[in-house]
PyMOL Python script that loads the backbone (N, CA, C, O; Angstrom):
from pymol import cmd

cmd.read_pdbstr("""\
ATOM      1  N   MET A   1      40.843  82.339 156.853  1.00  0.00           N
ATOM      2  CA  MET A   1      40.078  81.787 155.744  1.00  0.00           C
ATOM      3  C   MET A   1      40.820  82.038 154.450  1.00  0.00           C
ATOM      4  O   MET A   1      41.382  83.111 154.230  1.00  0.00           O
ATOM      5  N   GLY A   2      40.810  81.045 153.615  1.00  0.00           N
ATOM      6  CA  GLY A   2      41.428  81.205 152.320  1.00  0.00           C
ATOM      7  C   GLY A   2      40.397  81.574 151.271  1.00  0.00           C
ATOM      8  O   GLY A   2      39.193  81.462 151.503  1.00  0.00           O
ATOM      9  N   THR A   3      40.869  82.011 150.126  1.00  0.00           N
ATOM     10  CA  THR A   3      39.983  82.340 149.022  1.00  0.00           C
ATOM     11  C   THR A   3      39.174  81.115 148.634  1.00  0.00           C
ATOM     12  O   THR A   3      39.729  80.029 148.470  1.00  0.00           O
ATOM     13  N   GLY A   4      37.867  81.281 148.486  1.00  0.00           N
ATOM     14  CA  GLY A   4      36.992  80.183 148.109  1.00  0.00           C
ATOM     15  C   GLY A   4      36.472  79.365 149.273  1.00  0.00           C
ATOM     16  O   GLY A   4      35.661  78.461 149.070  1.00  0.00           O
ATOM     17  N   ASP A   5      36.919  79.659 150.500  1.00  0.00           N
ATOM     18  CA  ASP A   5      36.401  78.933 151.656  1.00  0.00           C
ATOM     19  C   ASP A   5      34.941  79.283 151.889  1.00  0.00           C
ATOM     20  O   ASP A   5      34.541  80.442 151.778  1.00  0.00           O
ATOM     21  N   VAL A   6      34.151  78.266 152.213  1.00  0.00           N
ATOM     22  CA  VAL A   6      32.765  78.517 152.564  1.00  0.00           C
ATOM     23  C   VAL A   6      32.753  79.114 153.959  1.00  0.00           C
ATOM     24  O   VAL A   6      33.215  78.490 154.914  1.00  0.00           O
ATOM     25  N   ALA A   7      32.221  80.329 154.074  1.00  0.00           N
ATOM     26  CA  ALA A   7      32.169  80.993 155.375  1.00  0.00           C
ATOM     27  C   ALA A   7      31.021  80.447 156.202  1.00  0.00           C
ATOM     28  O   ALA A   7      31.178  80.227 157.403  1.00  0.00           O
ATOM     29  N   ALA A   8      29.870  80.223 155.586  1.00  0.00           N
ATOM     30  CA  ALA A   8      28.713  79.721 156.333  1.00  0.00           C
ATOM     31  C   ALA A   8      27.609  79.309 155.382  1.00  0.00           C
ATOM     32  O   ALA A   8      27.531  79.773 154.244  1.00  0.00           O
ATOM     33  N   VAL A   9      26.749  78.417 155.880  1.00  0.00           N
ATOM     34  CA  VAL A   9      25.568  77.976 155.150  1.00  0.00           C
ATOM     35  C   VAL A   9      24.405  77.998 156.131  1.00  0.00           C
ATOM     36  O   VAL A   9      24.514  77.482 157.244  1.00  0.00           O
ATOM     37  N   TRP A  10      23.295  78.596 155.717  1.00  0.00           N
ATOM     38  CA  TRP A  10      22.090  78.640 156.542  1.00  0.00           C
ATOM     39  C   TRP A  10      20.904  78.149 155.737  1.00  0.00           C
ATOM     40  O   TRP A  10      20.907  78.214 154.507  1.00  0.00           O
ATOM     41  N   ASN A  11      19.886  77.656 156.436  1.00  0.00           N
ATOM     42  CA  ASN A  11      18.585  77.382 155.829  1.00  0.00           C
ATOM     43  C   ASN A  11      17.668  78.544 156.155  1.00  0.00           C
ATOM     44  O   ASN A  11      17.695  79.076 157.265  1.00  0.00           O
ATOM     45  N   SER A  12      16.865  78.931 155.193  1.00  0.00           N
ATOM     46  CA  SER A  12      15.868  79.971 155.395  1.00  0.00           C
ATOM     47  C   SER A  12      14.564  79.452 154.800  1.00  0.00           C
ATOM     48  O   SER A  12      14.482  79.211 153.596  1.00  0.00           O
ATOM     49  N   CYS A  13      13.545  79.279 155.638  1.00  0.00           N
ATOM     50  CA  CYS A  13      12.275  78.720 155.180  1.00  0.00           C
ATOM     51  C   CYS A  13      11.324  79.845 154.783  1.00  0.00           C
ATOM     52  O   CYS A  13      11.148  80.823 155.510  1.00  0.00           O
ATOM     53  N   LEU A  14      10.716  79.679 153.605  1.00  0.00           N
ATOM     54  CA  LEU A  14       9.876  80.718 153.009  1.00  0.00           C
ATOM     55  C   LEU A  14       8.561  80.114 152.535  1.00  0.00           C
ATOM     56  O   LEU A  14       8.446  78.898 152.379  1.00  0.00           O
ATOM     57  N   THR A  15       7.575  80.970 152.308  1.00  0.00           N
ATOM     58  CA  THR A  15       6.313  80.533 151.714  1.00  0.00           C
ATOM     59  C   THR A  15       6.265  80.993 150.266  1.00  0.00           C
ATOM     60  O   THR A  15       6.924  81.962 149.889  1.00  0.00           O
ATOM     61  N   ALA A  16       5.481  80.290 149.459  1.00  0.00           N
ATOM     62  CA  ALA A  16       5.373  80.613 148.031  1.00  0.00           C
ATOM     63  C   ALA A  16       5.040  82.088 147.838  1.00  0.00           C
ATOM     64  O   ALA A  16       4.113  82.607 148.459  1.00  0.00           O
ATOM     65  N   GLY A  17       5.798  82.759 146.977  1.00  0.00           N
ATOM     66  CA  GLY A  17       5.569  84.167 146.666  1.00  0.00           C
ATOM     67  C   GLY A  17       6.217  85.140 147.633  1.00  0.00           C
ATOM     68  O   GLY A  17       6.229  86.344 147.375  1.00  0.00           O
ATOM     69  N   GLN A  18       6.758  84.647 148.744  1.00  0.00           N
ATOM     70  CA  GLN A  18       7.397  85.528 149.720  1.00  0.00           C
ATOM     71  C   GLN A  18       8.663  86.134 149.115  1.00  0.00           C
ATOM     72  O   GLN A  18       9.484  85.428 148.529  1.00  0.00           O
ATOM     73  N   GLN A  19       8.807  87.439 149.266  1.00  0.00           N
ATOM     74  CA  GLN A  19       9.983  88.141 148.765  1.00  0.00           C
ATOM     75  C   GLN A  19      10.873  88.511 149.943  1.00  0.00           C
ATOM     76  O   GLN A  19      10.403  89.079 150.928  1.00  0.00           O
ATOM     77  N   VAL A  20      12.151  88.192 149.841  1.00  0.00           N
ATOM     78  CA  VAL A  20      13.115  88.530 150.877  1.00  0.00           C
ATOM     79  C   VAL A  20      14.375  89.076 150.220  1.00  0.00           C
ATOM     80  O   VAL A  20      14.643  88.830 149.044  1.00  0.00           O
ATOM     81  N   THR A  21      15.125  89.808 150.997  1.00  0.00           N
ATOM     82  CA  THR A  21      16.439  90.268 150.553  1.00  0.00           C
ATOM     83  C   THR A  21      17.462  89.805 151.570  1.00  0.00           C
ATOM     84  O   THR A  21      17.331  90.069 152.765  1.00  0.00           O
ATOM     85  N   PHE A  22      18.480  89.112 151.089  1.00  0.00           N
ATOM     86  CA  PHE A  22      19.594  88.686 151.925  1.00  0.00           C
ATOM     87  C   PHE A  22      20.746  89.656 151.670  1.00  0.00           C
ATOM     88  O   PHE A  22      21.049  89.974 150.520  1.00  0.00           O
ATOM     89  N   THR A  23      21.385  90.123 152.736  1.00  0.00           N
ATOM     90  CA  THR A  23      22.521  91.038 152.607  1.00  0.00           C
ATOM     91  C   THR A  23      23.653  90.531 153.479  1.00  0.00           C
ATOM     92  O   THR A  23      23.459  90.260 154.664  1.00  0.00           O
ATOM     93  N   VAL A  24      24.834  90.404 152.896  1.00  0.00           N
ATOM     94  CA  VAL A  24      26.028  90.024 153.648  1.00  0.00           C
ATOM     95  C   VAL A  24      26.951  91.245 153.701  1.00  0.00           C
ATOM     96  O   VAL A  24      27.248  91.872 152.684  1.00  0.00           O
ATOM     97  N   THR A  25      27.396  91.560 154.929  1.00  0.00           N
ATOM     98  CA  THR A  25      28.248  92.728 155.145  1.00  0.00           C
ATOM     99  C   THR A  25      29.569  92.258 155.747  1.00  0.00           C
ATOM    100  O   THR A  25      29.570  91.590 156.780  1.00  0.00           O
ATOM    101  N   PRO A  26      30.693  92.597 155.118  1.00  0.00           N
ATOM    102  CA  PRO A  26      31.989  92.189 155.666  1.00  0.00           C
ATOM    103  C   PRO A  26      32.358  93.028 156.881  1.00  0.00           C
ATOM    104  O   PRO A  26      32.007  94.204 156.979  1.00  0.00           O
ATOM    105  N   GLY A  27      33.080  92.390 157.810  1.00  0.00           N
ATOM    106  CA  GLY A  27      33.548  93.095 158.996  1.00  0.00           C
ATOM    107  C   GLY A  27      34.885  93.771 158.797  1.00  0.00           C
ATOM    108  O   GLY A  27      35.336  94.530 159.654  1.00  0.00           O
ATOM    109  N   ASP A  28      35.530  93.498 157.659  1.00  0.00           N
ATOM    110  CA  ASP A  28      36.853  94.053 157.385  1.00  0.00           C
ATOM    111  C   ASP A  28      36.893  94.518 155.924  1.00  0.00           C
ATOM    112  O   ASP A  28      36.341  93.836 155.061  1.00  0.00           O
ATOM    113  N   PRO A  29      37.527  95.653 155.620  1.00  0.00           N
ATOM    114  CA  PRO A  29      37.553  96.155 154.241  1.00  0.00           C
ATOM    115  C   PRO A  29      38.250  95.235 153.237  1.00  0.00           C
ATOM    116  O   PRO A  29      38.050  95.383 152.031  1.00  0.00           O
ATOM    117  N   SER A  30      39.062  94.290 153.713  1.00  0.00           N
ATOM    118  CA  SER A  30      39.761  93.385 152.795  1.00  0.00           C
ATOM    119  C   SER A  30      38.881  92.225 152.322  1.00  0.00           C
ATOM    120  O   SER A  30      39.222  91.533 151.363  1.00  0.00           O
ATOM    121  N   GLN A  31      37.754  92.018 152.997  1.00  0.00           N
ATOM    122  CA  GLN A  31      36.906  90.865 152.682  1.00  0.00           C
ATOM    123  C   GLN A  31      36.054  91.114 151.446  1.00  0.00           C
ATOM    124  O   GLN A  31      35.576  92.223 151.204  1.00  0.00           O
ATOM    125  N   ASP A  32      35.879  90.052 150.676  1.00  0.00           N
ATOM    126  CA  ASP A  32      35.038  90.089 149.480  1.00  0.00           C
ATOM    127  C   ASP A  32      34.232  88.796 149.463  1.00  0.00           C
ATOM    128  O   ASP A  32      34.794  87.717 149.277  1.00  0.00           O
ATOM    129  N   ALA A  33      32.927  88.896 149.655  1.00  0.00           N
ATOM    130  CA  ALA A  33      32.071  87.713 149.761  1.00  0.00           C
ATOM    131  C   ALA A  33      31.343  87.429 148.458  1.00  0.00           C
ATOM    132  O   ALA A  33      31.126  88.325 147.643  1.00  0.00           O
ATOM    133  N   GLU A  34      30.968  86.160 148.273  1.00  0.00           N
ATOM    134  CA  GLU A  34      30.014  85.756 147.255  1.00  0.00           C
ATOM    135  C   GLU A  34      28.790  85.254 148.004  1.00  0.00           C
ATOM    136  O   GLU A  34      28.919  84.500 148.969  1.00  0.00           O
ATOM    137  N   LEU A  35      27.607  85.663 147.572  1.00  0.00           N
ATOM    138  CA  LEU A  35      26.354  85.306 148.229  1.00  0.00           C
ATOM    139  C   LEU A  35      25.498  84.508 147.257  1.00  0.00           C
ATOM    140  O   LEU A  35      25.240  84.958 146.140  1.00  0.00           O
ATOM    141  N   PHE A  36      25.055  83.319 147.679  1.00  0.00           N
ATOM    142  CA  PHE A  36      24.246  82.438 146.847  1.00  0.00           C
ATOM    143  C   PHE A  36      22.986  82.015 147.586  1.00  0.00           C
ATOM    144  O   PHE A  36      22.994  81.893 148.811  1.00  0.00           O
ATOM    145  N   VAL A  37      21.901  81.791 146.844  1.00  0.00           N
ATOM    146  CA  VAL A  37      20.690  81.169 147.373  1.00  0.00           C
ATOM    147  C   VAL A  37      20.377  79.987 146.469  1.00  0.00           C
ATOM    148  O   VAL A  37      20.261  80.139 145.253  1.00  0.00           O
ATOM    149  N   VAL A  38      20.240  78.806 147.067  1.00  0.00           N
ATOM    150  CA  VAL A  38      19.921  77.596 146.310  1.00  0.00           C
ATOM    151  C   VAL A  38      18.676  76.954 146.897  1.00  0.00           C
ATOM    152  O   VAL A  38      18.446  76.992 148.105  1.00  0.00           O
ATOM    153  N   SER A  39      17.881  76.366 146.016  1.00  0.00           N
ATOM    154  CA  SER A  39      16.683  75.662 146.478  1.00  0.00           C
ATOM    155  C   SER A  39      16.695  74.257 145.908  1.00  0.00           C
ATOM    156  O   SER A  39      17.353  73.982 144.905  1.00  0.00           O
ATOM    157  N   SER A  40      15.957  73.374 146.562  1.00  0.00           N
ATOM    158  CA  SER A  40      15.833  72.016 146.046  1.00  0.00           C
ATOM    159  C   SER A  40      14.688  71.990 145.046  1.00  0.00           C
ATOM    160  O   SER A  40      13.855  72.896 145.018  1.00  0.00           O
ATOM    161  N   THR A  41      14.654  70.965 144.242  1.00  0.00           N
ATOM    162  CA  THR A  41      13.565  70.826 143.289  1.00  0.00           C
ATOM    163  C   THR A  41      12.433  70.046 143.933  1.00  0.00           C
ATOM    164  O   THR A  41      12.667  69.161 144.756  1.00  0.00           O
ATOM    165  N   ALA A  42      11.222  70.373 143.562  1.00  0.00           N
ATOM    166  CA  ALA A  42      10.065  69.650 144.078  1.00  0.00           C
ATOM    167  C   ALA A  42       9.935  68.313 143.365  1.00  0.00           C
ATOM    168  O   ALA A  42      10.526  68.097 142.306  1.00  0.00           O
ATOM    169  N   GLY A  43       9.169  67.437 143.949  1.00  0.00           N
ATOM    170  CA  GLY A  43       8.929  66.152 143.313  1.00  0.00           C
ATOM    171  C   GLY A  43       9.578  65.032 144.082  1.00  0.00           C
ATOM    172  O   GLY A  43      10.205  65.248 145.119  1.00  0.00           O
ATOM    173  N   ALA A  44       9.422  63.848 143.571  1.00  0.00           N
ATOM    174  CA  ALA A  44       9.973  62.683 144.254  1.00  0.00           C
ATOM    175  C   ALA A  44      10.993  62.020 143.346  1.00  0.00           C
ATOM    176  O   ALA A  44      10.634  61.669 142.222  1.00  0.00           O
ATOM    177  N   PRO A  45      12.201  61.831 143.741  1.00  0.00           N
ATOM    178  CA  PRO A  45      12.757  62.387 144.973  1.00  0.00           C
ATOM    179  C   PRO A  45      13.227  63.826 144.751  1.00  0.00           C
ATOM    180  O   PRO A  45      13.580  64.202 143.633  1.00  0.00           O
ATOM    181  N   ALA A  46      13.231  64.613 145.798  1.00  0.00           N
ATOM    182  CA  ALA A  46      13.734  65.985 145.709  1.00  0.00           C
ATOM    183  C   ALA A  46      15.247  65.940 145.490  1.00  0.00           C
ATOM    184  O   ALA A  46      15.913  65.008 145.941  1.00  0.00           O
ATOM    185  N   THR A  47      15.783  66.935 144.804  1.00  0.00           N
ATOM    186  CA  THR A  47      17.215  67.017 144.544  1.00  0.00           C
ATOM    187  C   THR A  47      17.803  68.085 145.456  1.00  0.00           C
ATOM    188  O   THR A  47      17.416  69.251 145.379  1.00  0.00           O
ATOM    189  N   TYR A  48      18.729  67.695 146.312  1.00  0.00           N
ATOM    190  CA  TYR A  48      19.287  68.631 147.277  1.00  0.00           C
ATOM    191  C   TYR A  48      20.708  69.047 146.951  1.00  0.00           C
ATOM    192  O   TYR A  48      21.274  69.879 147.659  1.00  0.00           O
ATOM    193  N   VAL A  49      21.300  68.501 145.908  1.00  0.00           N
ATOM    194  CA  VAL A  49      22.648  68.883 145.514  1.00  0.00           C
ATOM    195  C   VAL A  49      22.547  69.870 144.361  1.00  0.00           C
ATOM    196  O   VAL A  49      21.885  69.590 143.362  1.00  0.00           O
ATOM    197  N   ARG A  50      23.193  71.015 144.490  1.00  0.00           N
ATOM    198  CA  ARG A  50      23.144  72.057 143.483  1.00  0.00           C
ATOM    199  C   ARG A  50      24.544  72.550 143.177  1.00  0.00           C
ATOM    200  O   ARG A  50      25.425  72.531 144.037  1.00  0.00           O
ATOM    201  N   ASP A  51      24.741  72.996 141.934  1.00  0.00           N
ATOM    202  CA  ASP A  51      26.006  73.612 141.573  1.00  0.00           C
ATOM    203  C   ASP A  51      25.803  75.129 141.510  1.00  0.00           C
ATOM    204  O   ASP A  51      24.675  75.613 141.609  1.00  0.00           O
ATOM    205  N   ARG A  52      26.885  75.866 141.347  1.00  0.00           N
ATOM    206  CA  ARG A  52      26.795  77.328 141.335  1.00  0.00           C
ATOM    207  C   ARG A  52      25.931  77.851 140.197  1.00  0.00           C
ATOM    208  O   ARG A  52      25.281  78.886 140.342  1.00  0.00           O
ATOM    209  N   ALA A  53      25.915  77.156 139.077  1.00  0.00           N
ATOM    210  CA  ALA A  53      25.134  77.627 137.928  1.00  0.00           C
ATOM    211  C   ALA A  53      23.640  77.621 138.197  1.00  0.00           C
ATOM    212  O   ALA A  53      22.906  78.389 137.575  1.00  0.00           O
ATOM    213  N   SER A  54      23.167  76.773 139.111  1.00  0.00           N
ATOM    214  CA  SER A  54      21.734  76.698 139.404  1.00  0.00           C
ATOM    215  C   SER A  54      21.340  77.585 140.572  1.00  0.00           C
ATOM    216  O   SER A  54      20.172  77.602 140.961  1.00  0.00           O
ATOM    217  N   ALA A  55      22.278  78.317 141.137  1.00  0.00           N
ATOM    218  CA  ALA A  55      22.009  79.181 142.286  1.00  0.00           C
ATOM    219  C   ALA A  55      21.709  80.604 141.842  1.00  0.00           C
ATOM    220  O   ALA A  55      22.213  81.077 140.823  1.00  0.00           O
ATOM    221  N   ALA A  56      20.875  81.277 142.630  1.00  0.00           N
ATOM    222  CA  ALA A  56      20.730  82.720 142.462  1.00  0.00           C
ATOM    223  C   ALA A  56      21.941  83.342 143.146  1.00  0.00           C
ATOM    224  O   ALA A  56      22.317  82.917 144.239  1.00  0.00           O
ATOM    225  N   THR A  57      22.548  84.329 142.528  1.00  0.00           N
ATOM    226  CA  THR A  57      23.754  84.921 143.101  1.00  0.00           C
ATOM    227  C   THR A  57      23.702  86.440 143.042  1.00  0.00           C
ATOM    228  O   THR A  57      23.123  87.027 142.129  1.00  0.00           O
ATOM    229  N   ALA A  58      24.322  87.058 144.038  1.00  0.00           N
ATOM    230  CA  ALA A  58      24.386  88.517 144.089  1.00  0.00           C
ATOM    231  C   ALA A  58      25.440  89.009 143.110  1.00  0.00           C
ATOM    232  O   ALA A  58      26.438  88.333 142.862  1.00  0.00           O
ATOM    233  N   ALA A  59      25.208  90.185 142.562  1.00  0.00           N
ATOM    234  CA  ALA A  59      26.206  90.814 141.700  1.00  0.00           C
ATOM    235  C   ALA A  59      27.390  91.219 142.570  1.00  0.00           C
ATOM    236  O   ALA A  59      27.205  91.764 143.658  1.00  0.00           O
ATOM    237  N   GLY A  60      28.588  90.958 142.104  1.00  0.00           N
ATOM    238  CA  GLY A  60      29.788  91.307 142.871  1.00  0.00           C
ATOM    239  C   GLY A  60      29.936  92.808 143.027  1.00  0.00           C
ATOM    240  O   GLY A  60      29.859  93.553 142.050  1.00  0.00           O
ATOM    241  N   THR A  61      30.149  93.251 144.263  1.00  0.00           N
ATOM    242  CA  THR A  61      30.300  94.676 144.527  1.00  0.00           C
ATOM    243  C   THR A  61      31.724  95.054 144.903  1.00  0.00           C
ATOM    244  O   THR A  61      32.052  96.238 144.988  1.00  0.00           O
ATOM    245  N   GLY A  62      32.572  94.056 145.130  1.00  0.00           N
ATOM    246  CA  GLY A  62      33.963  94.342 145.451  1.00  0.00           C
ATOM    247  C   GLY A  62      34.260  94.239 146.931  1.00  0.00           C
ATOM    248  O   GLY A  62      33.359  94.172 147.767  1.00  0.00           O
ATOM    249  N   ALA A  63      35.541  94.227 147.233  1.00  0.00           N
ATOM    250  CA  ALA A  63      36.009  94.062 148.607  1.00  0.00           C
ATOM    251  C   ALA A  63      35.495  95.172 149.513  1.00  0.00           C
ATOM    252  O   ALA A  63      35.440  96.341 149.128  1.00  0.00           O
ATOM    253  N   GLY A  64      35.119  94.775 150.732  1.00  0.00           N
ATOM    254  CA  GLY A  64      34.681  95.729 151.747  1.00  0.00           C
ATOM    255  C   GLY A  64      33.256  96.219 151.597  1.00  0.00           C
ATOM    256  O   GLY A  64      32.777  96.975 152.442  1.00  0.00           O
ATOM    257  N   GLN A  65      32.567  95.810 150.545  1.00  0.00           N
ATOM    258  CA  GLN A  65      31.214  96.295 150.278  1.00  0.00           C
ATOM    259  C   GLN A  65      30.174  95.215 150.586  1.00  0.00           C
ATOM    260  O   GLN A  65      30.438  94.031 150.376  1.00  0.00           O
ATOM    261  N   PRO A  66      28.995  95.609 151.080  1.00  0.00           N
ATOM    262  CA  PRO A  66      27.934  94.621 151.278  1.00  0.00           C
ATOM    263  C   PRO A  66      27.393  94.130 149.942  1.00  0.00           C
ATOM    264  O   PRO A  66      27.422  94.853 148.946  1.00  0.00           O
ATOM    265  N   GLU A  67      26.899  92.896 149.930  1.00  0.00           N
ATOM    266  CA  GLU A  67      26.252  92.338 148.750  1.00  0.00           C
ATOM    267  C   GLU A  67      24.837  91.944 149.134  1.00  0.00           C
ATOM    268  O   GLU A  67      24.608  91.374 150.201  1.00  0.00           O
ATOM    269  N   SER A  68      23.887  92.252 148.255  1.00  0.00           N
ATOM    270  CA  SER A  68      22.480  91.938 148.511  1.00  0.00           C
ATOM    271  C   SER A  68      21.917  91.115 147.366  1.00  0.00           C
ATOM    272  O   SER A  68      22.336  91.237 146.215  1.00  0.00           O
ATOM    273  N   LEU A  69      20.949  90.269 147.719  1.00  0.00           N
ATOM    274  CA  LEU A  69      20.280  89.424 146.748  1.00  0.00           C
ATOM    275  C   LEU A  69      18.802  89.374 147.092  1.00  0.00           C
ATOM    276  O   LEU A  69      18.425  88.893 148.161  1.00  0.00           O
ATOM    277  N   ALA A  70      17.962  89.869 146.188  1.00  0.00           N
ATOM    278  CA  ALA A  70      16.513  89.779 146.352  1.00  0.00           C
ATOM    279  C   ALA A  70      16.066  88.439 145.787  1.00  0.00           C
ATOM    280  O   ALA A  70      16.512  88.031 144.714  1.00  0.00           O
ATOM    281  N   TYR A  71      15.180  87.753 146.514  1.00  0.00           N
ATOM    282  CA  TYR A  71      14.751  86.414 146.115  1.00  0.00           C
ATOM    283  C   TYR A  71      13.262  86.273 146.395  1.00  0.00           C
ATOM    284  O   TYR A  71      12.781  86.676 147.454  1.00  0.00           O
ATOM    285  N   THR A  72      12.537  85.700 145.442  1.00  0.00           N
ATOM    286  CA  THR A  72      11.124  85.391 145.616  1.00  0.00           C
ATOM    287  C   THR A  72      10.962  83.883 145.586  1.00  0.00           C
ATOM    288  O   THR A  72      11.362  83.225 144.626  1.00  0.00           O
ATOM    289  N   ALA A  73      10.372  83.341 146.644  1.00  0.00           N
ATOM    290  CA  ALA A  73      10.207  81.892 146.754  1.00  0.00           C
ATOM    291  C   ALA A  73       9.184  81.394 145.738  1.00  0.00           C
ATOM    292  O   ALA A  73       8.054  81.883 145.718  1.00  0.00           O
ATOM    293  N   PRO A  74       9.557  80.432 144.895  1.00  0.00           N
ATOM    294  CA  PRO A  74       8.621  79.904 143.915  1.00  0.00           C
ATOM    295  C   PRO A  74       7.595  78.954 144.537  1.00  0.00           C
ATOM    296  O   PRO A  74       6.526  78.726 143.970  1.00  0.00           O
ATOM    297  N   ALA A  75       7.930  78.400 145.713  1.00  0.00           N
ATOM    298  CA  ALA A  75       7.047  77.443 146.388  1.00  0.00           C
ATOM    299  C   ALA A  75       7.381  77.453 147.874  1.00  0.00           C
ATOM    300  O   ALA A  75       8.421  77.974 148.277  1.00  0.00           O
ATOM    301  N   ASP A  76       6.495  76.875 148.691  1.00  0.00           N
ATOM    302  CA  ASP A  76       6.797  76.717 150.114  1.00  0.00           C
ATOM    303  C   ASP A  76       8.020  75.822 150.268  1.00  0.00           C
ATOM    304  O   ASP A  76       8.163  74.831 149.551  1.00  0.00           O
ATOM    305  N   GLY A  77       8.889  76.164 151.191  1.00  0.00           N
ATOM    306  CA  GLY A  77      10.049  75.322 151.450  1.00  0.00           C
ATOM    307  C   GLY A  77      11.233  76.140 151.926  1.00  0.00           C
ATOM    308  O   GLY A  77      11.152  77.355 152.108  1.00  0.00           O
ATOM    309  N   CYS A  78      12.317  75.443 152.119  1.00  0.00           N
ATOM    310  CA  CYS A  78      13.531  76.087 152.618  1.00  0.00           C
ATOM    311  C   CYS A  78      14.561  76.214 151.502  1.00  0.00           C
ATOM    312  O   CYS A  78      14.632  75.375 150.603  1.00  0.00           O
ATOM    313  N   VAL A  79      15.345  77.263 151.576  1.00  0.00           N
ATOM    314  CA  VAL A  79      16.448  77.487 150.645  1.00  0.00           C
ATOM    315  C   VAL A  79      17.743  77.520 151.445  1.00  0.00           C
ATOM    316  O   VAL A  79      17.737  77.776 152.649  1.00  0.00           O
ATOM    317  N   GLY A  80      18.838  77.263 150.769  1.00  0.00           N
ATOM    318  CA  GLY A  80      20.143  77.387 151.390  1.00  0.00           C
ATOM    319  C   GLY A  80      20.739  78.734 151.051  1.00  0.00           C
ATOM    320  O   GLY A  80      20.750  79.142 149.890  1.00  0.00           O
ATOM    321  N   VAL A  81      21.236  79.427 152.064  1.00  0.00           N
ATOM    322  CA  VAL A  81      21.904  80.714 151.880  1.00  0.00           C
ATOM    323  C   VAL A  81      23.381  80.468 152.172  1.00  0.00           C
ATOM    324  O   VAL A  81      23.745  80.046 153.270  1.00  0.00           O
ATOM    325  N   ILE A  82      24.229  80.737 151.175  1.00  0.00           N
ATOM    326  CA  ILE A  82      25.641  80.375 151.270  1.00  0.00           C
ATOM    327  C   ILE A  82      26.506  81.615 151.073  1.00  0.00           C
ATOM    328  O   ILE A  82      26.279  82.411 150.162  1.00  0.00           O
ATOM    329  N   ILE A  83      27.497  81.763 151.940  1.00  0.00           N
ATOM    330  CA  ILE A  83      28.491  82.823 151.789  1.00  0.00           C
ATOM    331  C   ILE A  83      29.838  82.155 151.541  1.00  0.00           C
ATOM    332  O   ILE A  83      30.253  81.268 152.287  1.00  0.00           O
ATOM    333  N   ILE A  84      30.510  82.592 150.487  1.00  0.00           N
ATOM    334  CA  ILE A  84      31.853  82.113 150.185  1.00  0.00           C
ATOM    335  C   ILE A  84      32.804  83.297 150.278  1.00  0.00           C
ATOM    336  O   ILE A  84      32.521  84.374 149.753  1.00  0.00           O
ATOM    337  N   ASN A  85      33.921  83.092 150.943  1.00  0.00           N
ATOM    338  CA  ASN A  85      34.927  84.132 151.113  1.00  0.00           C
ATOM    339  C   ASN A  85      35.833  84.176 149.889  1.00  0.00           C
ATOM    340  O   ASN A  85      36.579  83.232 149.632  1.00  0.00           O
ATOM    341  N   ARG A  86      35.770  85.277 149.132  1.00  0.00           N
ATOM    342  CA  ARG A  86      36.625  85.416 147.942  1.00  0.00           C
ATOM    343  C   ARG A  86      37.994  85.970 148.280  1.00  0.00           C
ATOM    344  O   ARG A  86      38.983  85.642 147.625  1.00  0.00           O
ATOM    345  N   ALA A  87      38.053  86.815 149.306  1.00  0.00           N
ATOM    346  CA  ALA A  87      39.327  87.439 149.669  1.00  0.00           C
ATOM    347  C   ALA A  87      39.250  87.980 151.088  1.00  0.00           C
ATOM    348  O   ALA A  87      38.165  88.220 151.617  1.00  0.00           O
ATOM    349  N   GLY A  88      40.402  88.165 151.690  1.00  0.00           N
ATOM    350  CA  GLY A  88      40.484  88.760 153.012  1.00  0.00           C
ATOM    351  C   GLY A  88      40.127  87.784 154.115  1.00  0.00           C
ATOM    352  O   GLY A  88      39.934  86.592 153.873  1.00  0.00           O
ATOM    353  N   SER A  89      40.044  88.304 155.325  1.00  0.00           N
ATOM    354  CA  SER A  89      39.659  87.476 156.461  1.00  0.00           C
ATOM    355  C   SER A  89      38.931  88.334 157.476  1.00  0.00           C
ATOM    356  O   SER A  89      39.100  89.552 157.522  1.00  0.00           O
ATOM    357  N   GLY A  90      38.121  87.680 158.286  1.00  0.00           N
ATOM    358  CA  GLY A  90      37.344  88.363 159.302  1.00  0.00           C
ATOM    359  C   GLY A  90      35.958  87.762 159.384  1.00  0.00           C
ATOM    360  O   GLY A  90      35.732  86.628 158.961  1.00  0.00           O
ATOM    361  N   THR A  91      35.038  88.528 159.929  1.00  0.00           N
ATOM    362  CA  THR A  91      33.674  88.052 160.116  1.00  0.00           C
ATOM    363  C   THR A  91      32.740  88.702 159.106  1.00  0.00           C
ATOM    364  O   THR A  91      33.038  89.753 158.539  1.00  0.00           O
ATOM    365  N   TYR A  92      31.595  88.044 158.897  1.00  0.00           N
ATOM    366  CA  TYR A  92      30.535  88.573 158.053  1.00  0.00           C
ATOM    367  C   TYR A  92      29.252  88.669 158.880  1.00  0.00           C
ATOM    368  O   TYR A  92      29.064  87.916 159.835  1.00  0.00           O
ATOM    369  N   THR A  93      28.385  89.586 158.511  1.00  0.00           N
ATOM    370  CA  THR A  93      27.056  89.679 159.088  1.00  0.00           C
ATOM    371  C   THR A  93      26.052  89.437 157.979  1.00  0.00           C
ATOM    372  O   THR A  93      26.124  90.069 156.925  1.00  0.00           O
ATOM    373  N   LEU A  94      25.111  88.522 158.208  1.00  0.00           N
ATOM    374  CA  LEU A  94      24.067  88.226 157.236  1.00  0.00           C
ATOM    375  C   LEU A  94      22.738  88.691 157.798  1.00  0.00           C
ATOM    376  O   LEU A  94      22.386  88.368 158.932  1.00  0.00           O
ATOM    377  N   THR A  95      21.994  89.458 156.992  1.00  0.00           N
ATOM    378  CA  THR A  95      20.645  89.874 157.392  1.00  0.00           C
ATOM    379  C   THR A  95      19.637  89.420 156.349  1.00  0.00           C
ATOM    380  O   THR A  95      19.952  89.281 155.167  1.00  0.00           O
ATOM    381  N   ARG A  96      18.413  89.194 156.821  1.00  0.00           N
ATOM    382  CA  ARG A  96      17.281  88.833 155.946  1.00  0.00           C
ATOM    383  C   ARG A  96      16.195  89.856 156.219  1.00  0.00           C
ATOM    384  O   ARG A  96      15.778  90.042 157.363  1.00  0.00           O
ATOM    385  N   SER A  97      15.739  90.518 155.168  1.00  0.00           N
ATOM    386  CA  SER A  97      14.672  91.514 155.340  1.00  0.00           C
ATOM    387  C   SER A  97      13.601  91.326 154.295  1.00  0.00           C
ATOM    388  O   SER A  97      12.619  92.069 154.276  1.00  0.00           O
TER     389      SER A  97
END
""", "prot")
cmd.dss("prot")
cmd.show_as("cartoon", "prot")
cmd.util.cbc("prot")
cmd.orient("prot")
């Protein structure tokens, strides 16, 4: 994987007011991930394309360290959970709690 490669994208469906924490843990000390959560806008038509500025993002913790992002769903629906590889190579583990 090169720097900036999208490692994975998942959907996570939540109910309004539900609080979750997403944590990405690198499998190798050289890896440095970026963790984003994006949601679509309600209404007709819904907007499903988002840029990084509209995403909730975890504070960078540095290579080899897990990153966590607490998120509260503003409405019922699904959000996109995105991991981008900033550096290194290997596998990541994503947990939702």
